[in-house]
N, CA, C and O atoms as a Tripos MOL2 file, in Angstrom:
@<TRIPOS>MOLECULE
protein
  292   291    73     0     0
PROTEIN
NO_CHARGES

@<TRIPOS>ATOM
      1 N         105.5060   97.4900   83.3140 N.3       1 MET1
      2 CA        105.4120   97.8690   81.9220 C.3       1 MET1
      3 C         104.2370   97.1270   81.2960 C.2       1 MET1
      4 O         104.0970   95.9150   81.4590 O.2       1 MET1
      5 N         103.4110   97.8560   80.5920 N.am      2 LEU2
      6 CA        102.2990   97.2700   79.8560 C.3       2 LEU2
      7 C         102.8000   96.9040   78.4650 C.2       2 LEU2
      8 O         103.4040   97.7330   77.7850 O.2       2 LEU2
      9 N         102.5550   95.6770   78.0390 N.am      3 ILE3
     10 CA        102.9640   95.2240   76.7070 C.3       3 ILE3
     11 C         101.7050   94.8880   75.9330 C.2       3 ILE3
     12 O         100.8800   94.0950   76.3860 O.2       3 ILE3
     13 N         101.5580   95.5020   74.7480 N.am      4 LEU4
     14 CA        100.3810   95.3030   73.9140 C.3       4 LEU4
     15 C         100.7890   94.7880   72.5430 C.2       4 LEU4
     16 O         101.8740   95.0930   72.0480 O.2       4 LEU4
     17 N          99.9200   94.0170   71.9460 N.am      5 SER5
     18 CA        100.1050   93.6110   70.5580 C.3       5 SER5
     19 C          99.1590   94.4350   69.7040 C.2       5 SER5
     20 O          97.9820   94.5720   70.0380 O.2       5 SER5
     21 N          99.6550   94.9780   68.6180 N.am      6 ARG6
     22 CA         98.8440   95.7780   67.7070 C.3       6 ARG6
     23 C          99.1700   95.3570   66.2950 C.2       6 ARG6
     24 O         100.3020   94.9730   66.0000 O.2       6 ARG6
     25 N          98.1870   95.4280   65.4240 N.am      7 LYS7
     26 CA         98.3780   95.1440   64.0050 C.3       7 LYS7
     27 C          98.3710   96.4550   63.2340 C.2       7 LYS7
     28 O          98.0840   97.5140   63.7930 O.2       7 LYS7
     29 N          98.6850   96.3770   61.9580 N.am      8 LEU8
     30 CA         98.6980   97.5430   61.0970 C.3       8 LEU8
     31 C          97.3820   98.3020   61.2090 C.2       8 LEU8
     32 O          96.3080   97.7030   61.1730 O.2       8 LEU8
     33 N          97.4690   99.6080   61.3450 N.am      9 ASN9
     34 CA         96.3310  100.5360   61.4610 C.3       9 ASN9
     35 C          95.5980  100.4620   62.7930 C.2       9 ASN9
     36 O          94.5870  101.1430   62.9610 O.2       9 ASN9
     37 N          96.0650   99.6670   63.7360 N.am     10 GLU10
     38 CA         95.4610   99.6600   65.0620 C.3      10 GLU10
     39 C          96.1200  100.7290   65.9140 C.2      10 GLU10
     40 O          97.2280  101.1790   65.6230 O.2      10 GLU10
     41 N          95.4180  101.1320   66.9810 N.am     11 LYS11
     42 CA         95.8810  102.2580   67.7860 C.3      11 LYS11
     43 C          95.8940  101.9220   69.2630 C.2      11 LYS11
     44 O          95.2620  100.9700   69.7200 O.2      11 LYS11
     45 N          96.6430  102.7460   69.9970 N.am     12 VAL12
     46 CA         96.6770  102.7060   71.4520 C.3      12 VAL12
     47 C          96.3820  104.1350   71.9090 C.2      12 VAL12
     48 O          96.9550  105.0910   71.3860 O.2      12 VAL12
     49 N          95.4930  104.2730   72.8790 N.am     13 VAL13
     50 CA         95.1540  105.5970   73.4040 C.3      13 VAL13
     51 C          95.7370  105.7290   74.8060 C.2      13 VAL13
     52 O          95.5630  104.8490   75.6490 O.2      13 VAL13
     53 N          96.4330  106.8430   75.0450 N.am     14 ILE14
     54 CA         97.0140  107.1230   76.3580 C.3      14 ILE14
     55 C          96.3480  108.3840   76.8900 C.2      14 ILE14
     56 O          96.4570  109.4550   76.2920 O.2      14 ILE14
     57 N          95.6630  108.2510   78.0080 N.am     15 GLY15
     58 CA         94.9690  109.4020   78.5820 C.3      15 GLY15
     59 C          93.9100  109.9260   77.6360 C.2      15 GLY15
     60 O          93.3120  109.1770   76.8630 O.2      15 GLY15
     61 N          93.6860  111.2450   77.7140 N.am     16 ASP16
     62 CA         92.6600  111.8560   76.8760 C.3      16 ASP16
     63 C          93.1990  112.4500   75.5900 C.2      16 ASP16
     64 O          92.4160  112.8260   74.7170 O.2      16 ASP16
     65 N          94.5260  112.5460   75.4430 N.am     17 GLY17
     66 CA         95.0080  113.2940   74.3010 C.3      17 GLY17
     67 C          96.1120  112.6790   73.4770 C.2      17 GLY17
     68 O          96.6130  113.3340   72.5620 O.2      17 GLY17
     69 N          96.5170  111.4510   73.7540 N.am     18 ILE18
     70 CA         97.6250  110.8530   73.0130 C.3      18 ILE18
     71 C          97.1570  109.5670   72.3450 C.2      18 ILE18
     72 O          96.6270  108.6690   72.9990 O.2      18 ILE18
     73 N          97.3620  109.4920   71.0230 N.am     19 VAL19
     74 CA         96.9900  108.3010   70.2610 C.3      19 VAL19
     75 C          98.2290  107.8420   69.4910 C.2      19 VAL19
     76 O          98.8460  108.6250   68.7690 O.2      19 VAL19
     77 N          98.5800  106.5800   69.6510 N.am     20 ILE20
     78 CA         99.7070  105.9890   68.9280 C.3      20 ILE20
     79 C          99.1500  104.9880   67.9300 C.2      20 ILE20
     80 O          98.4140  104.0750   68.3050 O.2      20 ILE20
     81 N          99.5010  105.1570   66.6610 N.am     21 SER21
     82 CA         98.9980  104.3030   65.5890 C.3      21 SER21
     83 C         100.1370  103.5200   64.9550 C.2      21 SER21
     84 O         101.2380  104.0440   64.7910 O.2      21 SER21
     85 N          99.8790  102.2800   64.6030 N.am     22 VAL22
     86 CA        100.8410  101.4910   63.8240 C.3      22 VAL22
     87 C         100.5870  101.8560   62.3620 C.2      22 VAL22
     88 O          99.5500  101.5100   61.7960 O.2      22 VAL22
     89 N         101.5490  102.5590   61.7580 N.am     23 VAL23
     90 CA        101.3850  103.0950   60.4110 C.3      23 VAL23
     91 C         101.9230  102.1370   59.3540 C.2      23 VAL23
     92 O         101.3360  101.9920   58.2810 O.2      23 VAL23
     93 N         103.0410  101.4850   59.6640 N.am     24 GLU24
     94 CA        103.6600  100.5990   58.6780 C.3      24 GLU24
     95 C         104.4780   99.5430   59.3890 C.2      24 GLU24
     96 O         105.1110   99.8140   60.4090 O.2      24 GLU24
     97 N         104.4600   98.3280   58.8400 N.am     25 ILE25
     98 CA        105.2940   97.2340   59.3400 C.3      25 ILE25
     99 C         106.0680   96.7030   58.1370 C.2      25 ILE25
    100 O         105.4870   96.2630   57.1450 O.2      25 ILE25
    101 N         107.4060   96.7550   58.2530 N.am     26 ARG26
    102 CA        108.2400   96.2610   57.1590 C.3      26 ARG26
    103 C         109.4070   95.4990   57.7640 C.2      26 ARG26
    104 O         110.3350   96.1050   58.2980 O.2      26 ARG26
    105 N         109.3660   94.1720   57.6830 N.am     27 GLY27
    106 CA        110.4190   93.3530   58.2730 C.3      27 GLY27
    107 C         110.4450   93.5390   59.7740 C.2      27 GLY27
    108 O         109.4280   93.3580   60.4430 O.2      27 GLY27
    109 N         111.6090   93.9020   60.3130 N.am     28 ASP28
    110 CA        111.7340   94.0900   61.7560 C.3      28 ASP28
    111 C         111.5790   95.5570   62.1680 C.2      28 ASP28
    112 O         111.9120   95.9290   63.2930 O.2      28 ASP28
    113 N         111.0730   96.3830   61.2500 N.am     29 GLN29
    114 CA        110.8930   97.8040   61.5410 C.3      29 GLN29
    115 C         109.4040   98.1610   61.5400 C.2      29 GLN29
    116 O         108.6510   97.7430   60.6610 O.2      29 GLN29
    117 N         109.0050   98.9300   62.5270 N.am     30 ILE30
    118 CA        107.6200   99.3680   62.6650 C.3      30 ILE30
    119 C         107.6110  100.8850   62.6800 C.2      30 ILE30
    120 O         108.4020  101.5010   63.3930 O.2      30 ILE30
    121 N         106.7230  101.4980   61.9000 N.am     31 LYS31
    122 CA        106.5670  102.9480   61.9300 C.3      31 LYS31
    123 C         105.3290  103.2730   62.7500 C.2      31 LYS31
    124 O         104.2460  102.7330   62.5210 O.2      31 LYS31
    125 N         105.5150  104.1650   63.7080 N.am     32 LEU32
    126 CA        104.4300  104.5870   64.5760 C.3      32 LEU32
    127 C         104.0640  106.0270   64.2710 C.2      32 LEU32
    128 O         104.9320  106.8490   63.9780 O.2      32 LEU32
    129 N         102.7850  106.3280   64.3420 N.am     33 GLY33
    130 CA        102.3110  107.7000   64.2620 C.3      33 GLY33
    131 C         101.8570  108.1020   65.6500 C.2      33 GLY33
    132 O         101.1570  107.3430   66.3200 O.2      33 GLY33
    133 N         102.2510  109.2940   66.0900 N.am     34 ILE34
    134 CA        101.8970  109.7470   67.4300 C.3      34 ILE34
    135 C         101.1380  111.0540   67.3110 C.2      34 ILE34
    136 O         101.6590  112.0440   66.7950 O.2      34 ILE34
    137 N          99.9160  111.0500   67.7860 N.am     35 ASP35
    138 CA         99.0870  112.2440   67.8000 C.3      35 ASP35
    139 C          98.9640  112.6840   69.2500 C.2      35 ASP35
    140 O          98.3400  112.0070   70.0670 O.2      35 ASP35
    141 N          99.5740  113.8380   69.5640 N.am     36 ALA36
    142 CA         99.5910  114.3310   70.9380 C.3      36 ALA36
    143 C          99.4500  115.8430   70.9260 C.2      36 ALA36
    144 O          99.7640  116.4890   69.9260 O.2      36 ALA36
    145 N          98.9800  116.4120   72.0300 N.am     37 PRO37
    146 CA         98.9100  117.8690   72.1040 C.3      37 PRO37
    147 C         100.3040  118.4810   71.9580 C.2      37 PRO37
    148 O         101.3060  117.8530   72.3010 O.2      37 PRO37
    149 N         100.3550  119.7130   71.4440 N.am     38 LYS38
    150 CA        101.6470  120.3790   71.2440 C.3      38 LYS38
    151 C         102.3990  120.5700   72.5550 C.2      38 LYS38
    152 O         103.6230  120.7010   72.5530 O.2      38 LYS38
    153 N         101.6850  120.5870   73.6620 N.am     39 SER39
    154 CA        102.3350  120.7730   74.9620 C.3      39 SER39
    155 C         103.0760  119.5210   75.4290 C.2      39 SER39
    156 O         103.8560  119.5840   76.3800 O.2      39 SER39
    157 N         102.8400  118.3830   74.7670 N.am     40 VAL40
    158 CA        103.4950  117.1290   75.1240 C.3      40 VAL40
    159 C         104.6990  116.9370   74.2050 C.2      40 VAL40
    160 O         104.5540  116.8620   72.9850 O.2      40 VAL40
    161 N         105.8800  116.8590   74.7990 N.am     41 LYS41
    162 CA        107.0890  116.6430   74.0110 C.3      41 LYS41
    163 C         107.2590  115.1420   73.7600 C.2      41 LYS41
    164 O         107.1350  114.3310   74.6780 O.2      41 LYS41
    165 N         107.5420  114.7890   72.5100 N.am     42 VAL42
    166 CA        107.7260  113.3930   72.1270 C.3      42 VAL42
    167 C         109.1100  113.2610   71.5030 C.2      42 VAL42
    168 O         109.4190  113.9450   70.5280 O.2      42 VAL42
    169 N         109.9480  112.3810   72.0620 N.am     43 PHE43
    170 CA        111.3080  112.1720   71.5660 C.3      43 PHE43
    171 C         111.5660  110.6780   71.3750 C.2      43 PHE43
    172 O         110.9620  109.8410   72.0450 O.2      43 PHE43
    173 N         112.4740  110.3580   70.4490 N.am     44 ARG44
    174 CA        113.0380  109.0090   70.4090 C.3      44 ARG44
    175 C         113.9310  108.8830   71.6300 C.2      44 ARG44
    176 O         114.4800  109.8810   72.0970 O.2      44 ARG44
    177 N         114.0870  107.6790   72.1530 N.am     45 GLN45
    178 CA        114.8550  107.4710   73.3860 C.3      45 GLN45
    179 C         116.2760  108.0050   73.2710 C.2      45 GLN45
    180 O         116.7630  108.6490   74.2000 O.2      45 GLN45
    181 N         116.9590  107.7510   72.1430 N.am     46 GLU46
    182 CA        118.3440  108.1870   72.0220 C.3      46 GLU46
    183 C         118.4530  109.7170   71.9820 C.2      46 GLU46
    184 O         119.4390  110.2720   72.4660 O.2      46 GLU46
    185 N         117.4720  110.3920   71.4230 N.am     47 VAL47
    186 CA        117.4660  111.8580   71.4160 C.3      47 VAL47
    187 C         117.2100  112.3790   72.8300 C.2      47 VAL47
    188 O         117.8740  113.3150   73.2770 O.2      47 VAL47
    189 N         116.2540  111.7790   73.5290 N.am     48 TYR48
    190 CA        115.9530  112.1700   74.9060 C.3      48 TYR48
    191 C         117.1880  112.0050   75.7960 C.2      48 TYR48
    192 O         117.5050  112.8850   76.5960 O.2      48 TYR48
    193 N         117.8810  110.8740   75.6500 N.am     49 ASP49
    194 CA        119.0870  110.6200   76.4380 C.3      49 ASP49
    195 C         120.1630  111.6710   76.1500 C.2      49 ASP49
    196 O         120.8330  112.1380   77.0710 O.2      49 ASP49
    197 N         120.3320  112.0460   74.8770 N.am     50 ALA50
    198 CA        121.3260  113.0540   74.5120 C.3      50 ALA50
    199 C         120.9690  114.4100   75.1130 C.2      50 ALA50
    200 O         121.8510  115.1270   75.5850 O.2      50 ALA50
    201 N         119.7010  114.7660   75.1000 N.am     51 ILE51
    202 CA        119.2580  116.0280   75.6980 C.3      51 ILE51
    203 C         119.5360  116.0240   77.1950 C.2      51 ILE51
    204 O         120.0240  117.0140   77.7400 O.2      51 ILE51
    205 N         119.2280  114.9180   77.8600 N.am     52 GLN52
    206 CA        119.4660  114.8240   79.2990 C.3      52 GLN52
    207 C         120.9520  114.9470   79.6220 C.2      52 GLN52
    208 O         121.3250  115.6060   80.5920 O.2      52 GLN52
    209 N         121.7960  114.3180   78.8170 N.am     53 GLU53
    210 CA        123.2420  114.3920   79.0400 C.3      53 GLU53
    211 C         123.7430  115.8240   78.8460 C.2      53 GLU53
    212 O         124.5460  116.3130   79.6410 O.2      53 GLU53
    213 N         123.2760  116.4910   77.8030 N.am     54 GLU54
    214 CA        123.6550  117.8860   77.5780 C.3      54 GLU54
    215 C         123.2150  118.7630   78.7410 C.2      54 GLU54
    216 O         123.9490  119.6590   79.1550 O.2      54 GLU54
    217 N         122.0210  118.5110   79.2690 N.am     55 ASN55
    218 CA        121.5370  119.2800   80.4190 C.3      55 ASN55
    219 C         122.4080  119.0390   81.6500 C.2      55 ASN55
    220 O         122.7090  119.9730   82.3930 O.2      55 ASN55
    221 N         122.8140  117.7770   81.8660 N.am     56 ARG56
    222 CA        123.6960  117.4650   83.0000 C.3      56 ARG56
    223 C         125.0360  118.1790   82.8560 C.2      56 ARG56
    224 O         125.5560  118.7390   83.8210 O.2      56 ARG56
    225 N         125.5880  118.1540   81.6500 N.am     57 LEU57
    226 CA        126.8780  118.8130   81.4210 C.3      57 LEU57
    227 C         126.7540  120.3210   81.6140 C.2      57 LEU57
    228 O         127.6300  120.9440   82.2130 O.2      57 LEU57
    229 N         125.6850  120.9020   81.1140 N.am     58 ALA58
    230 CA        125.4930  122.3490   81.2400 C.3      58 ALA58
    231 C         125.3000  122.7500   82.7030 C.2      58 ALA58
    232 O         125.7940  123.7950   83.1270 O.2      58 ALA58
    233 N         124.5980  121.9420   83.4640 N.am     59 ALA59
    234 CA        124.3610  122.2540   84.8730 C.3      59 ALA59
    235 C         125.6420  122.1030   85.6880 C.2      59 ALA59
    236 O         125.8100  122.7780   86.7040 O.2      59 ALA59
    237 N         126.5300  121.2400   85.2620 N.am     60 GLY60
    238 CA        127.7540  120.9900   86.0070 C.3      60 GLY60
    239 C         128.8730  121.9570   85.6900 C.2      60 GLY60
    240 O         129.8140  122.0900   86.4730 O.2      60 GLY60
    241 N         128.7910  122.6320   84.5640 N.am     61 SER61
    242 CA        129.8750  123.5580   84.2100 C.3      61 SER61
    243 C         129.5610  124.9420   84.7580 C.2      61 SER61
    244 O         128.4670  125.4750   84.5720 O.2      61 SER61
    245 N         130.5340  125.4970   85.4250 N.am     62 ALA62
    246 CA        130.3610  126.8460   85.9780 C.3      62 ALA62
    247 C         130.9720  127.8190   84.9840 C.2      62 ALA62
    248 O         132.1760  128.0750   85.0060 O.2      62 ALA62
    249 N         130.1520  128.3410   84.1370 N.am     63 LEU63
    250 CA        130.6180  129.2980   83.1430 C.3      63 LEU63
    251 C         130.7310  130.6580   83.8130 C.2      63 LEU63
    252 O         129.7470  131.2000   84.3180 O.2      63 LEU63
    253 N         131.9360  131.1990   83.8130 N.am     64 GLU64
    254 CA        132.1380  132.4990   84.4650 C.3      64 GLU64
    255 C         131.9370  133.5990   83.4400 C.2      64 GLU64
    256 O         132.6010  133.6330   82.4030 O.2      64 GLU64
    257 N         131.0280  134.4800   83.7410 N.am     65 LEU65
    258 CA        130.7280  135.5900   82.8510 C.3      65 LEU65
    259 C         131.4420  136.8360   83.3470 C.2      65 LEU65
    260 O         131.5610  137.0450   84.5550 O.2      65 LEU65
    261 N         131.9170  137.6640   82.4280 N.am     66 PRO66
    262 CA        132.5870  138.9020   82.8570 C.3      66 PRO66
    263 C         131.5700  139.8280   83.5180 C.2      66 PRO66
    264 O         130.3910  139.8280   83.1650 O.2      66 PRO66
    265 N         132.0390  140.6070   84.4720 N.am     67 SER67
    266 CA        131.1300  141.5520   85.1280 C.3      67 SER67
    267 C         130.9180  142.7510   84.2020 C.2      67 SER67
    268 O         131.8170  143.1480   83.4600 O.2      67 SER67
    269 N         129.7480  143.2990   84.2580 N.am     68 LEU68
    270 CA        129.4250  144.4570   83.4340 C.3      68 LEU68
    271 C         129.5740  145.7050   84.2950 C.2      68 LEU68
    272 O         128.8910  145.8500   85.3090 O.2      68 LEU68
    273 N         130.4460  146.5870   83.9010 N.am     69 ASP69
    274 CA        130.5980  147.8450   84.6160 C.3      69 ASP69
    275 C         129.7160  148.8680   83.9180 C.2      69 ASP69
    276 O         130.1100  149.4840   82.9280 O.2      69 ASP69
    277 N         128.5120  149.0350   84.4590 N.am     70 LEU70
    278 CA        127.5740  149.9520   83.8560 C.3      70 LEU70
    279 C         127.8150  151.3660   84.4040 C.2      70 LEU70
    280 O         128.1030  151.5370   85.5880 O.2      70 LEU70
    281 N         127.6960  152.3600   83.5450 N.am     71 PRO71
    282 CA        127.8840  153.7350   84.0230 C.3      71 PRO71
    283 C         126.7660  154.0880   85.0180 C.2      71 PRO71
    284 O         125.6120  153.6940   84.8530 O.2      71 PRO71
    285 N         127.1500  154.8390   86.0450 N.am     72 LYS72
    286 CA        126.1680  155.2340   87.0490 C.3      72 LYS72
    287 C         125.4540  156.5010   86.5970 C.2      72 LYS72
    288 O         126.0630  157.4460   86.0950 O.2      72 LYS72
    289 N         124.1700  156.4820   86.7920 N.am     73 ALA73
    290 CA        123.3580  157.6280   86.3560 C.3      73 ALA73
    291 C         123.3260  158.7340   87.3680 C.2      73 ALA73
    292 O         122.6850  159.7600   87.1410 O.2      73 ALA73
@<TRIPOS>BOND
     1     1     2 1
     2     2     3 1
     3     3     4 2
     4     3     5 am
     5     5     6 1
     6     6     7 1
     7     7     8 2
     8     7     9 am
     9     9    10 1
    10    10    11 1
    11    11    12 2
    12    11    13 am
    13    13    14 1
    14    14    15 1
    15    15    16 2
    16    15    17 am
    17    17    18 1
    18    18    19 1
    19    19    20 2
    20    19    21 am
    21    21    22 1
    22    22    23 1
    23    23    24 2
    24    23    25 am
    25    25    26 1
    26    26    27 1
    27    27    28 2
    28    27    29 am
    29    29    30 1
    30    30    31 1
    31    31    32 2
    32    31    33 am
    33    33    34 1
    34    34    35 1
    35    35    36 2
    36    35    37 am
    37    37    38 1
    38    38    39 1
    39    39    40 2
    40    39    41 am
    41    41    42 1
    42    42    43 1
    43    43    44 2
    44    43    45 am
    45    45    46 1
    46    46    47 1
    47    47    48 2
    48    47    49 am
    49    49    50 1
    50    50    51 1
    51    51    52 2
    52    51    53 am
    53    53    54 1
    54    54    55 1
    55    55    56 2
    56    55    57 am
    57    57    58 1
    58    58    59 1
    59    59    60 2
    60    59    61 am
    61    61    62 1
    62    62    63 1
    63    63    64 2
    64    63    65 am
    65    65    66 1
    66    66    67 1
    67    67    68 2
    68    67    69 am
    69    69    70 1
    70    70    71 1
    71    71    72 2
    72    71    73 am
    73    73    74 1
    74    74    75 1
    75    75    76 2
    76    75    77 am
    77    77    78 1
    78    78    79 1
    79    79    80 2
    80    79    81 am
    81    81    82 1
    82    82    83 1
    83    83    84 2
    84    83    85 am
    85    85    86 1
    86    86    87 1
    87    87    88 2
    88    87    89 am
    89    89    90 1
    90    90    91 1
    91    91    92 2
    92    91    93 am
    93    93    94 1
    94    94    95 1
    95    95    96 2
    96    95    97 am
    97    97    98 1
    98    98    99 1
    99    99   100 2
   100    99   101 am
   101   101   102 1
   102   102   103 1
   103   103   104 2
   104   103   105 am
   105   105   106 1
   106   106   107 1
   107   107   108 2
   108   107   109 am
   109   109   110 1
   110   110   111 1
   111   111   112 2
   112   111   113 am
   113   113   114 1
   114   114   115 1
   115   115   116 2
   116   115   117 am
   117   117   118 1
   118   118   119 1
   119   119   120 2
   120   119   121 am
   121   121   122 1
   122   122   123 1
   123   123   124 2
   124   123   125 am
   125   125   126 1
   126   126   127 1
   127   127   128 2
   128   127   129 am
   129   129   130 1
   130   130   131 1
   131   131   132 2
   132   131   133 am
   133   133   134 1
   134   134   135 1
   135   135   136 2
   136   135   137 am
   137   137   138 1
   138   138   139 1
   139   139   140 2
   140   139   141 am
   141   141   142 1
   142   142   143 1
   143   143   144 2
   144   143   145 am
   145   145   146 1
   146   146   147 1
   147   147   148 2
   148   147   149 am
   149   149   150 1
   150   150   151 1
   151   151   152 2
   152   151   153 am
   153   153   154 1
   154   154   155 1
   155   155   156 2
   156   155   157 am
   157   157   158 1
   158   158   159 1
   159   159   160 2
   160   159   161 am
   161   161   162 1
   162   162   163 1
   163   163   164 2
   164   163   165 am
   165   165   166 1
   166   166   167 1
   167   167   168 2
   168   167   169 am
   169   169   170 1
   170   170   171 1
   171   171   172 2
   172   171   173 am
   173   173   174 1
   174   174   175 1
   175   175   176 2
   176   175   177 am
   177   177   178 1
   178   178   179 1
   179   179   180 2
   180   179   181 am
   181   181   182 1
   182   182   183 1
   183   183   184 2
   184   183   185 am
   185   185   186 1
   186   186   187 1
   187   187   188 2
   188   187   189 am
   189   189   190 1
   190   190   191 1
   191   191   192 2
   192   191   193 am
   193   193   194 1
   194   194   195 1
   195   195   196 2
   196   195   197 am
   197   197   198 1
   198   198   199 1
   199   199   200 2
   200   199   201 am
   201   201   202 1
   202   202   203 1
   203   203   204 2
   204   203   205 am
   205   205   206 1
   206   206   207 1
   207   207   208 2
   208   207   209 am
   209   209   210 1
   210   210   211 1
   211   211   212 2
   212   211   213 am
   213   213   214 1
   214   214   215 1
   215   215   216 2
   216   215   217 am
   217   217   218 1
   218   218   219 1
   219   219   220 2
   220   219   221 am
   221   221   222 1
   222   222   223 1
   223   223   224 2
   224   223   225 am
   225   225   226 1
   226   226   227 1
   227   227   228 2
   228   227   229 am
   229   229   230 1
   230   230   231 1
   231   231   232 2
   232   231   233 am
   233   233   234 1
   234   234   235 1
   235   235   236 2
   236   235   237 am
   237   237   238 1
   238   238   239 1
   239   239   240 2
   240   239   241 am
   241   241   242 1
   242   242   243 1
   243   243   244 2
   244   243   245 am
   245   245   246 1
   246   246   247 1
   247   247   248 2
   248   247   249 am
   249   249   250 1
   250   250   251 1
   251   251   252 2
   252   251   253 am
   253   253   254 1
   254   254   255 1
   255   255   256 2
   256   255   257 am
   257   257   258 1
   258   258   259 1
   259   259   260 2
   260   259   261 am
   261   261   262 1
   262   262   263 1
   263   263   264 2
   264   263   265 am
   265   265   266 1
   266   266   267 1
   267   267   268 2
   268   267   269 am
   269   269   270 1
   270   270   271 1
   271   271   272 2
   272   271   273 am
   273   273   274 1
   274   274   275 1
   275   275   276 2
   276   275   277 am
   277   277   278 1
   278   278   279 1
   279   279   280 2
   280   279   281 am
   281   281   282 1
   282   282   283 1
   283   283   284 2
   284   283   285 am
   285   285   286 1
   286   286   287 1
   287   287   288 2
   288   287   289 am
   289   289   290 1
   290   290   291 1
   291   291   292 2
@<TRIPOS>SUBSTRUCTURE
     1 MET1         2 RESIDUE 1 A MET
     2 LEU2         6 RESIDUE 1 A LEU
     3 ILE3        10 RESIDUE 1 A ILE
     4 LEU4        14 RESIDUE 1 A LEU
     5 SER5        18 RESIDUE 1 A SER
     6 ARG6        22 RESIDUE 1 A ARG
     7 LYS7        26 RESIDUE 1 A LYS
     8 LEU8        30 RESIDUE 1 A LEU
     9 ASN9        34 RESIDUE 1 A ASN
    10 GLU10       38 RESIDUE 1 A GLU
    11 LYS11       42 RESIDUE 1 A LYS
    12 VAL12       46 RESIDUE 1 A VAL
    13 VAL13       50 RESIDUE 1 A VAL
    14 ILE14       54 RESIDUE 1 A ILE
    15 GLY15       58 RESIDUE 1 A GLY
    16 ASP16       62 RESIDUE 1 A ASP
    17 GLY17       66 RESIDUE 1 A GLY
    18 ILE18       70 RESIDUE 1 A ILE
    19 VAL19       74 RESIDUE 1 A VAL
    20 ILE20       78 RESIDUE 1 A ILE
    21 SER21       82 RESIDUE 1 A SER
    22 VAL22       86 RESIDUE 1 A VAL
    23 VAL23       90 RESIDUE 1 A VAL
    24 GLU24       94 RESIDUE 1 A GLU
    25 ILE25       98 RESIDUE 1 A ILE
    26 ARG26      102 RESIDUE 1 A ARG
    27 GLY27      106 RESIDUE 1 A GLY
    28 ASP28      110 RESIDUE 1 A ASP
    29 GLN29      114 RESIDUE 1 A GLN
    30 ILE30      118 RESIDUE 1 A ILE
    31 LYS31      122 RESIDUE 1 A LYS
    32 LEU32      126 RESIDUE 1 A LEU
    33 GLY33      130 RESIDUE 1 A GLY
    34 ILE34      134 RESIDUE 1 A ILE
    35 ASP35      138 RESIDUE 1 A ASP
    36 ALA36      142 RESIDUE 1 A ALA
    37 PRO37      146 RESIDUE 1 A PRO
    38 LYS38      150 RESIDUE 1 A LYS
    39 SER39      154 RESIDUE 1 A SER
    40 VAL40      158 RESIDUE 1 A VAL
    41 LYS41      162 RESIDUE 1 A LYS
    42 VAL42      166 RESIDUE 1 A VAL
    43 PHE43      170 RESIDUE 1 A PHE
    44 ARG44      174 RESIDUE 1 A ARG
    45 GLN45      178 RESIDUE 1 A GLN
    46 GLU46      182 RESIDUE 1 A GLU
    47 VAL47      186 RESIDUE 1 A VAL
    48 TYR48      190 RESIDUE 1 A TYR
    49 ASP49      194 RESIDUE 1 A ASP
    50 ALA50      198 RESIDUE 1 A ALA
    51 ILE51      202 RESIDUE 1 A ILE
    52 GLN52      206 RESIDUE 1 A GLN
    53 GLU53      210 RESIDUE 1 A GLU
    54 GLU54      214 RESIDUE 1 A GLU
    55 ASN55      218 RESIDUE 1 A ASN
    56 ARG56      222 RESIDUE 1 A ARG
    57 LEU57      226 RESIDUE 1 A LEU
    58 ALA58      230 RESIDUE 1 A ALA
    59 ALA59      234 RESIDUE 1 A ALA
    60 GLY60      238 RESIDUE 1 A GLY
    61 SER61      242 RESIDUE 1 A SER
    62 ALA62      246 RESIDUE 1 A ALA
    63 LEU63      250 RESIDUE 1 A LEU
    64 GLU64      254 RESIDUE 1 A GLU
    65 LEU65      258 RESIDUE 1 A LEU
    66 PRO66      262 RESIDUE 1 A PRO
    67 SER67      266 RESIDUE 1 A SER
    68 LEU68      270 RESIDUE 1 A LEU
    69 ASP69      274 RESIDUE 1 A ASP
    70 LEU70      278 RESIDUE 1 A LEU
    71 PRO71      282 RESIDUE 1 A PRO
    72 LYS72      286 RESIDUE 1 A LYS
    73 ALA73      290 RESIDUE 1 A ALA
């Protein structure tokens, strides 16, 4: 893991298209601005974890769908 120190209004560049900026520092809370291409999904860790859990649950459940009896032409 790379650990960096940044001050207010300083930035970190990742690759060619992602820039993370320190927007605000207030007490023990830091606001970050993330500029990334629309093709790059950016989530907070707890949201990402919830999405992964939902995907695991959905993949594990065998939802049985009724068969469709279509009329023969």
